[in-house]
C-alpha positions as CSV (number, residue, x, y, z in Angstrom):
1,X,294.3,109.7,92.2
2,X,297.7,110.1,93.9
3,X,300.6,108.2,92.6
4,X,302.9,106.9,95.3
5,X,306.1,105.1,95.1
6,X,306.8,102.7,98.0
7,X,310.0,100.9,98.8
8,X,310.4,97.9,101.0
9,X,313.8,96.9,102.4
10,X,315.2,93.5,102.9
11,X,313.8,92.9,106.4
12,X,310.4,93.9,105.2
13,X,310.4,91.1,102.6
14,X,312.7,88.7,104.5
15,X,310.3,85.8,104.5
16,X,307.3,84.5,102.6
17,X,305.0,85.6,105.5
18,X,306.4,89.1,105.4
19,X,306.0,89.3,101.6
20,X,302.3,88.3,102.1
21,X,302.0,91.1,104.7
22,X,303.5,93.6,102.3
23,X,300.9,92.5,99.6
24,X,298.0,93.1,102.1
25,X,299.4,96.6,102.8
26,X,299.6,97.4,99.1
27,X,296.1,96.2,98.4
28,X,294.8,98.5,101.2
29,X,296.6,101.4,99.7
30,X,295.2,100.7,96.2
31,X,291.7,100.4,97.7
32,X,292.1,103.9,99.1
33,X,292.5,105.1,95.5
34,X,296.2,105.3,95.1
35,X,298.2,104.3,92.0
36,X,301.2,102.2,93.3
37,X,304.7,101.6,92.1
38,X,306.6,99.4,94.5
39,X,310.4,99.0,94.7
40,X,311.8,96.1,96.6
41,X,315.2,95.0,97.9
42,X,316.5,91.4,98.0
43,X,315.3,89.3,100.9
44,X,317.4,90.1,104.0
45,X,320.8,88.3,103.9
46,X,320.5,87.3,100.2
47,X,323.0,89.8,98.9
48,X,325.6,88.7,101.4
49,X,324.9,85.1,100.5
50,X,325.5,85.8,96.9
51,X,328.6,87.7,97.6
52,X,330.0,84.8,99.7
53,X,329.3,82.4,96.8
54,X,331.2,84.7,94.5
55,X,334.2,85.0,96.9
56,X,334.4,81.2,97.3
57,X,335.1,81.0,93.5
58,X,337.1,84.2,93.0
59,X,338.9,86.5,95.4
60,X,338.4,89.5,93.1
61,X,335.3,88.8,90.8
62,X,334.9,90.9,87.7
63,X,332.5,93.8,88.3
64,X,330.2,92.9,85.3
65,X,329.7,89.3,86.5
66,X,329.2,90.4,90.1
67,X,326.4,92.7,89.0
68,X,324.8,89.9,87.0
69,X,324.9,87.8,90.2
70,X,323.8,90.3,92.8
71,X,320.9,91.6,90.7
72,X,319.2,88.2,91.0
73,X,318.3,88.8,94.6
74,X,315.8,91.5,93.8
75,X,314.5,89.5,90.8
76,X,313.4,86.8,93.2
77,X,311.6,89.3,95.5
78,X,309.7,91.1,92.7
79,X,308.4,87.8,91.3
80,X,307.3,86.5,94.8
81,X,305.6,89.8,95.7
82,X,303.6,89.7,92.4
83,X,302.6,86.1,93.0
84,X,301.4,87.1,96.5
85,X,299.3,90.0,95.0
86,X,297.9,87.8,92.2
87,X,296.9,85.2,94.9
88,X,294.8,87.9,96.5
89,X,293.1,88.8,93.3
90,X,295.2,91.9,92.4
91,X,296.9,92.4,89.0
92,X,300.6,93.1,89.3
93,X,303.5,93.1,86.9
94,X,307.2,92.8,87.9
95,X,310.1,94.4,86.1
96,X,313.9,94.2,86.5
97,X,315.9,97.4,86.2
98,X,316.8,96.6,82.6
99,X,313.2,95.7,81.6
100,X,311.9,99.1,82.8
101,X,315.2,100.5,81.3
102,X,316.6,102.3,84.2
103,X,319.6,103.6,82.2
104,X,322.8,104.0,84.2
105,X,326.4,104.9,83.4
106,X,328.9,102.0,82.9
107,X,330.3,101.9,86.4
108,X,329.8,98.4,87.7
109,X,328.9,97.9,91.4
110,X,328.1,101.6,92.0
111,X,326.5,102.9,88.9
112,X,324.6,106.2,88.7
113,X,321.1,106.5,87.2
114,X,321.0,108.7,84.0
115,X,317.4,108.3,82.8
116,X,314.3,106.2,83.2
117,X,311.9,105.0,80.5
118,X,308.6,105.2,82.4
119,X,306.2,104.2,79.5
120,X,305.7,100.5,80.6
121,X,305.0,101.6,84.1
122,X,302.4,104.2,83.0
123,X,300.7,101.7,80.7
124,X,300.3,99.3,83.6
125,X,299.1,101.9,86.0
126,X,296.5,103.0,83.4
127,X,295.1,99.4,83.5
128,X,294.9,99.5,87.3
129,X,297.8,97.2,87.9
130,X,300.3,97.5,90.7
131,X,303.8,97.8,89.3
132,X,306.7,96.1,91.2
133,X,310.3,97.1,90.2
134,X,313.6,95.6,91.3
135,X,315.6,98.1,93.3
136,X,319.4,98.5,93.3
137,X,319.8,97.8,89.5
138,X,319.7,99.1,86.0
139,X,321.5,98.7,82.7
140,X,324.1,100.6,80.7
141,X,323.7,101.8,77.1
142,X,325.0,98.4,75.9
143,X,322.5,96.4,77.9
144,X,324.9,95.2,80.6
145,X,323.3,94.8,84.0
146,X,324.6,97.3,86.6
147,X,324.0,97.8,90.3
148,X,323.8,101.0,92.3
149,X,325.8,100.0,95.4
150,X,324.7,99.2,98.9
151,X,321.3,100.8,99.8
152,X,320.7,101.5,96.1
153,X,317.1,100.5,96.3
154,X,316.3,103.7,98.1
155,X,317.9,105.6,95.1
156,X,315.8,103.5,92.6
157,X,312.6,104.4,94.5
158,X,313.4,108.2,94.5
159,X,314.5,108.2,90.9
160,X,311.2,106.5,89.8
161,X,309.2,108.9,92.0
162,X,311.0,111.8,90.2
163,X,310.4,110.3,86.7
164,X,306.8,109.6,87.4
165,X,306.1,112.9,89.2
166,X,304.8,110.9,92.2
167,X,303.1,112.7,95.1
168,X,305.4,111.0,97.6
169,X,308.1,108.4,97.9
170,X,307.6,106.2,100.9
171,X,310.6,104.2,102.3
172,X,309.5,101.3,104.5
173,X,312.2,100.0,106.7
174,X,312.8,98.5,110.2
175,X,312.7,102.0,111.9
176,X,309.6,104.1,112.1
177,X,311.2,107.4,111.1
178,X,314.1,109.8,111.7
179,X,314.8,110.4,115.4
180,X,316.5,113.4,117.1
181,X,319.4,110.9,117.8
182,X,319.9,107.2,118.1
183,X,317.3,105.9,120.6
184,X,319.7,103.2,121.6
185,X,321.9,105.9,123.1
186,X,319.3,108.3,124.3
187,X,316.1,106.6,125.5
188,X,314.2,109.9,125.3
189,X,315.0,110.5,121.6
190,X,311.9,111.7,119.7
191,X,310.7,110.8,116.3
192,X,310.6,113.9,114.0
193,X,307.4,114.5,112.1
194,X,309.3,116.6,109.5
195,X,312.9,117.3,108.6
196,X,314.4,119.3,105.6
197,X,316.4,117.7,102.8
198,X,319.4,119.8,103.9
199,X,319.2,118.5,107.5
200,X,318.7,114.9,106.4
201,X,321.7,115.1,104.1
202,X,323.8,116.4,107.0
203,X,322.5,113.7,109.4
204,X,323.1,110.9,106.8
205,X,326.6,112.1,106.0
206,X,327.4,112.4,109.7
207,X,326.5,108.8,110.5
208,X,322.7,108.5,110.7
209,X,322.0,105.4,108.8
210,X,318.3,105.6,108.1
211,X,318.6,106.4,104.4
212,X,321.3,106.1,101.8
213,X,322.7,109.6,101.2
214,X,322.5,109.4,97.4
215,X,318.7,108.8,97.7
216,X,318.4,112.0,99.8
217,X,320.5,114.0,97.3
218,X,318.3,112.7,94.4
219,X,315.1,113.6,96.3
220,X,316.4,117.1,97.1
221,X,317.5,117.7,93.5
222,X,314.1,116.8,92.1
223,X,312.1,118.0,95.1
224,X,310.5,114.5,95.7
225,X,308.8,114.4,99.2
226,X,310.3,111.5,101.0
227,X,308.7,109.7,103.9
228,X,310.4,107.1,106.2
229,X,308.0,104.6,107.7
230,X,308.1,101.3,109.6
231,X,307.1,98.1,107.9
232,X,306.2,96.6,111.3
233,X,304.2,99.2,113.1
234,X,301.6,101.9,112.2
235,X,302.5,105.5,112.2
236,X,303.0,108.6,110.1
237,X,306.8,108.3,110.0
238,X,309.0,111.2,109.1
239,X,308.5,113.5,106.1
240,X,311.7,114.8,104.5
241,X,310.9,117.8,102.3
242,X,312.1,121.2,101.3
243,X,312.4,123.9,103.9
244,X,309.2,125.5,105.2
245,X,308.8,128.6,107.4
246,X,307.0,126.6,110.1
247,X,310.2,124.5,110.5
248,X,312.4,127.5,111.3
249,X,311.4,127.6,115.0
250,X,313.4,124.5,115.9
251,X,317.0,125.5,116.6
252,X,318.3,122.0,116.4
253,X,316.6,119.0,114.7
254,X,319.0,116.3,115.7
255,X,322.3,115.0,116.9
256,X,324.4,112.7,114.7
257,X,327.6,110.9,115.8
258,X,330.3,108.7,114.5
259,X,332.5,106.3,116.4
260,X,334.7,105.3,113.5
261,X,337.0,108.3,113.6
262,X,340.8,108.8,113.9
263,X,343.0,111.9,113.9
264,X,346.5,112.4,112.8
265,X,348.8,115.4,113.6
266,X,352.1,116.4,111.9
267,X,353.9,119.0,114.1
268,X,356.4,121.6,113.1
269,X,356.3,121.6,109.4
270,X,357.5,124.7,107.5
271,X,354.7,127.4,107.2
272,X,355.0,127.7,103.4
273,X,352.4,128.0,100.7
274,X,351.2,124.5,99.4
275,X,352.1,122.7,102.6
276,X,348.6,121.4,103.0
277,X,348.6,119.8,99.6
278,X,352.0,118.3,100.2
279,X,350.6,116.5,103.3
280,X,347.1,115.6,102.0
281,X,348.1,114.9,98.3
282,X,349.6,111.5,99.1
283,X,346.6,110.7,101.3
284,X,344.1,111.5,98.5
285,X,346.2,109.3,96.0
286,X,345.4,106.3,98.3
287,X,341.7,107.1,98.1
288,X,341.6,108.0,101.8
289,X,338.8,110.5,102.6
290,X,339.8,113.3,104.9
291,X,337.0,114.9,107.1
292,X,338.0,117.7,109.5
293,X,341.2,119.7,109.1
294,X,342.8,122.2,111.5
295,X,346.0,124.1,110.8
296,X,347.7,126.2,113.5
297,X,350.5,128.6,112.8
298,X,353.4,128.8,115.3
299,X,355.7,131.7,116.0
300,X,358.8,130.1,114.6
301,X,357.9,129.9,111.0
302,X,356.3,126.4,111.4
303,X,352.8,125.1,111.5
304,X,350.9,122.1,113.1
305,X,348.5,120.3,110.8
306,X,345.7,118.0,112.2
307,X,343.1,116.0,110.2
308,X,340.7,113.2,110.7
309,X,340.0,110.0,108.6
310,X,337.9,106.9,109.0
311,X,339.3,104.6,111.6
312,X,339.8,101.8,109.0
313,X,342.2,104.1,107.2
314,X,344.2,105.2,110.2
315,X,347.2,102.8,109.8
316,X,347.6,103.6,106.1
317,X,347.3,107.4,106.7
318,X,349.8,107.2,109.5
319,X,352.5,105.5,107.4
320,X,351.9,108.1,104.6
321,X,352.3,111.1,106.8
322,X,355.3,109.6,108.6
323,X,357.0,109.5,105.1
324,X,355.8,113.0,104.4
325,X,357.2,114.2,107.8
326,X,360.7,113.1,106.8
327,X,360.5,114.9,103.5
328,X,359.2,118.0,105.2
329,X,361.6,117.8,108.1
330,X,358.6,117.9,110.5
331,X,359.3,117.8,114.3
332,X,356.9,115.0,115.2
333,X,353.9,112.9,114.1
334,X,351.2,111.6,116.4
335,X,347.7,110.2,116.2
336,X,344.7,108.9,118.1
337,X,342.3,106.2,116.8
338,X,340.1,106.4,119.9
339,X,338.1,109.6,119.1
340,X,334.5,110.2,118.1
341,X,332.6,113.0,116.3
342,X,329.3,114.5,117.6
343,X,327.4,116.9,115.4
344,X,324.3,119.1,116.0
345,X,322.2,119.8,113.0
346,X,319.4,122.3,112.3
347,X,318.3,124.9,109.8
348,X,317.3,127.0,112.8
349,X,321.0,127.8,113.4
350,X,320.7,130.4,110.6
351,X,318.4,132.5,112.7
352,X,319.5,131.7,116.3
353,X,322.6,133.0,117.9
354,X,324.5,131.4,120.8
355,X,324.0,127.7,119.7
356,X,327.7,127.0,119.6
357,X,328.2,128.5,123.1
358,X,325.3,126.3,124.4
359,X,327.0,123.2,122.9
360,X,330.4,124.0,124.3
361,X,329.1,124.9,127.8
362,X,327.1,121.7,128.0
363,X,330.1,119.5,127.1
364,X,332.4,121.5,129.5
365,X,329.9,121.0,132.4
366,X,330.5,117.2,132.1
367,X,334.3,117.6,131.8
368,X,334.3,116.6,128.1
369,X,337.3,118.2,126.3
370,X,336.9,119.2,122.6
371,X,339.8,118.4,120.4
372,X,338.6,119.8,117.1
373,X,335.6,122.0,115.9
374,X,334.1,122.3,112.5
375,X,331.1,124.4,111.5
376,X,328.8,125.0,108.5
377,X,325.6,127.0,108.1
378,X,323.4,124.3,109.7
379,X,325.9,122.1,111.5
380,X,328.5,122.2,114.3
381,X,330.7,119.1,114.7
382,X,333.2,118.4,117.5
383,X,335.8,115.7,118.0
384,X,336.1,114.3,121.5
385,X,337.5,111.2,123.2
386,X,335.5,108.1,122.2
387,X,334.9,107.2,125.9
388,X,332.8,110.3,126.3
389,X,330.7,109.8,123.2
390,X,327.4,108.5,124.7
391,X,327.6,111.0,127.7
392,X,328.2,113.8,125.2
393,X,325.2,112.8,123.0
394,X,322.9,112.6,126.1
395,X,324.2,115.9,127.5
396,X,323.6,117.8,124.2
397,X,320.2,116.1,123.7
398,X,319.2,117.4,127.1
399,X,320.8,120.9,126.7
400,X,318.8,121.5,123.5
401,X,315.6,120.0,125.0
402,X,315.2,117.7,122.0
403,X,313.0,115.3,123.9
404,X,310.2,118.0,123.8
405,X,308.2,119.0,120.7
């Protein structure tokens, strides 16, 4: 019998009726001969409700107590799902993260999983029970409840699948798979049957919000086949797995984009060793993440330095580099918080020449100017004016014929 770990997100278990539907789905899977471990999130909206309660009492609640509070959302769901299964004549046991002993480090609110004691789960499976585990949580070595950060239930599911050597980890959500790009922007976007871990990691880091990036990293590290499925409609979803030869034929698998970008430029700084760290060091000290970086050397012994940050960090980053500009006697500082990033992703780039040229020609044909370019082995990213974002995505989707198999 195949052991499958299934995860159901907040919208999938958002009401009593939906929990009953999940129970029916699980029973059908068990009747097909599968051993089942189920990971659930809190009911949709519950984590936000608990957070607002905390903030009413304390502007800056202690991390330990916040974890105690937020972990209760999943505890409600696991109990209700087991009640629904028992009502339909199926034995099921629920476990919180600390009961299973999902051991994490001591970092409250965004802990990392270190090891899992799978013995209780295996004992229940041997008796033919369905095991229901609370996602998003664990405990540290001292027994303190910890949580894994937003979207942490995906990571719980993948970690359990790795520990139990499951055949597959299935993530049920409100979308029916991974698409070539956001269908809300490109109506012709196509659901992918398969995508590699590497491609999914790039897509997730570049703005595709189908899966939490840590869960994909975990799945890739332990080679856990990961499938994204819809809770609300039938279909095979998208399988995320290690690279296969049959997948090499596709040049580009998808297009990711991010509207929340801003760029800053410091002009005319001395072209001396260590200048980059003098500019970016103070930025890093404020925990501001820098994405793309371009440095151009002038002919007069000076250099121009441009980098991008998240739009929320634009004002803070600007004040920091204005201070740096005075120290470095820079000529000028300017910025733009109305930019966007578009990225094409595909393992096929490794074996196909001319992909960058196709991308640049397609954008140029629509009069879209490229401000910055960044490349890796399986990705090309460009920064453009935000007003051209949707036109750019549609143009590239068409240029690479992603609407076709």
